[in-house]
C-alpha positions as CSV (number, residue, x, y, z in Angstrom):
1,V,1.0,-12.3,46.9
2,Q,0.6,-13.9,50.3
3,L,-1.4,-17.1,51.1
4,Q,-2.6,-18.0,54.6
5,A,-3.8,-21.5,55.1
6,S,-5.8,-22.7,58.1
7,G,-8.0,-25.5,59.3
8,G,-5.8,-28.5,59.7
9,G,-6.0,-30.8,62.7
10,L,-6.4,-34.3,64.1
11,V,-9.4,-36.3,63.1
12,Q,-10.4,-40.0,63.2
13,A,-10.7,-42.0,60.1
14,G,-14.0,-41.4,58.4
15,G,-14.2,-37.9,59.8
16,S,-14.1,-34.5,58.0
17,L,-12.0,-31.4,58.0
18,S,-12.2,-28.1,56.1
19,L,-9.2,-26.2,55.0
20,S,-9.2,-22.5,54.0
21,C,-6.6,-20.4,52.3
22,A,-6.9,-16.6,52.3
23,F,-5.2,-14.8,49.4
24,F,-3.7,-11.3,49.6
25,G,-2.0,-8.9,47.4
26,R,-3.3,-9.2,43.8
27,P,-6.7,-9.7,42.1
28,F,-7.7,-13.2,43.3
29,N,-9.7,-14.0,40.2
30,D,-6.5,-13.7,38.1
31,Y,-5.1,-16.8,39.8
32,V,-5.5,-20.6,39.5
33,M,-5.5,-22.1,43.0
34,G,-4.3,-25.5,44.1
35,W,-4.1,-27.6,47.2
36,F,-1.1,-29.9,47.6
37,R,0.0,-32.3,50.3
38,Q,3.3,-33.7,51.3
39,A,3.7,-36.7,53.6
40,P,7.0,-37.6,55.2
41,G,9.4,-39.2,52.7
42,K,7.0,-38.6,49.8
43,E,6.9,-36.0,47.0
44,R,4.5,-33.1,47.1
45,E,1.3,-33.9,45.1
46,C,-1.6,-31.9,43.9
47,V,-4.8,-33.1,45.5
48,A,-7.1,-30.5,43.9
49,A,-7.0,-27.4,41.8
50,I,-9.5,-24.9,40.5
51,N,-9.5,-22.5,37.7
52,R,-10.0,-18.7,38.0
53,S,-13.8,-18.7,37.7
54,G,-14.3,-21.9,39.8
55,G,-16.0,-23.7,36.9
56,T,-13.2,-26.2,36.3
57,T,-11.7,-28.5,38.9
58,Y,-9.1,-31.2,39.1
59,Y,-8.8,-34.0,41.7
60,L,-6.2,-36.6,42.5
61,D,-7.8,-40.0,41.8
62,S,-7.4,-41.1,45.4
63,V,-9.5,-38.1,46.7
64,K,-12.2,-38.0,44.1
65,D,-15.7,-38.1,45.6
66,R,-14.2,-37.4,49.1
67,F,-12.6,-33.9,48.7
68,T,-14.2,-30.8,47.2
69,I,-12.3,-27.6,46.2
70,S,-14.2,-24.4,45.9
71,R,-13.4,-20.7,45.8
72,D,-15.1,-17.5,46.8
73,N,-13.8,-14.8,44.5
74,A,-15.6,-12.1,46.5
75,K,-13.8,-13.1,49.8
76,N,-10.5,-14.1,48.2
77,I,-10.6,-17.5,49.8
78,V,-10.1,-21.0,48.4
79,Y,-11.5,-24.0,50.4
80,L,-10.8,-27.7,50.6
81,Q,-13.6,-29.8,52.1
82,M,-12.3,-33.2,53.1
83,N,-14.7,-36.0,53.9
84,S,-14.3,-39.7,54.6
85,L,-10.7,-39.1,55.6
86,K,-8.3,-42.0,55.6
87,P,-5.0,-42.4,57.5
88,E,-3.2,-42.2,54.1
89,D,-4.5,-38.6,53.8
90,T,-2.2,-37.6,56.7
91,A,0.2,-34.9,55.4
92,V,1.0,-31.3,55.5
93,Y,-1.4,-29.5,53.2
94,F,-0.4,-26.4,51.2
95,C,-2.3,-24.0,49.1
96,A,-0.7,-22.5,46.1
97,A,-1.4,-19.8,43.4
98,R,-0.5,-19.2,39.9
99,G,-1.5,-16.2,37.8
100,T,-2.7,-16.8,34.3
101,P,-4.6,-14.8,31.6
102,Y,-6.5,-17.9,30.6
103,V,-9.8,-18.4,32.4
104,R,-10.1,-22.1,31.7
105,K,-6.5,-23.0,32.6
106,I,-5.7,-25.3,35.5
107,Y,-2.4,-26.5,36.8
108,K,-1.5,-29.8,38.5
109,M,2.2,-29.7,39.0
110,S,4.0,-28.0,41.9
111,N,6.6,-26.4,39.7
112,E,3.8,-24.6,37.8
113,Y,2.8,-22.6,40.9
114,D,4.5,-19.4,41.9
115,Y,3.1,-18.7,45.4
116,W,2.7,-21.0,48.4
117,G,1.1,-20.8,51.8
118,Q,2.8,-22.0,55.0
119,G,1.2,-25.5,55.2
120,T,-1.2,-26.9,57.7
121,Q,-0.9,-30.4,59.3
122,V,-3.7,-32.9,58.7
123,T,-3.5,-36.1,60.8
124,V,-6.0,-38.9,60.4
125,S,-5.9,-41.6,63.0
126,S,-7.0,-45.1,62.4
């Protein structure tokens, strides 16, 4: 499995960015997908995750109602739409994948994921 993230950049507070992660190598709809972020000096945290079918999602409390995770199982892509960005959202963002036979399963911890993309920098200026 290979993951290729894109879409980071520099944006002013209140602005929006959209991240994409392309998935290669295995049947995409066998995998739970997650978006994580890591700021300097902080632990990696899951900001959003989505189950295999896209019907169940998880969001970190601090991003609820601002971020939206979605997936297109026909295109093998997972997205993270980020609105109303804040300076505290500044971090390197990673997409991650974990295979599971359970359609409703979702994972929130970094050690539960097997495959990682290369990371994309998101910087929000005040």
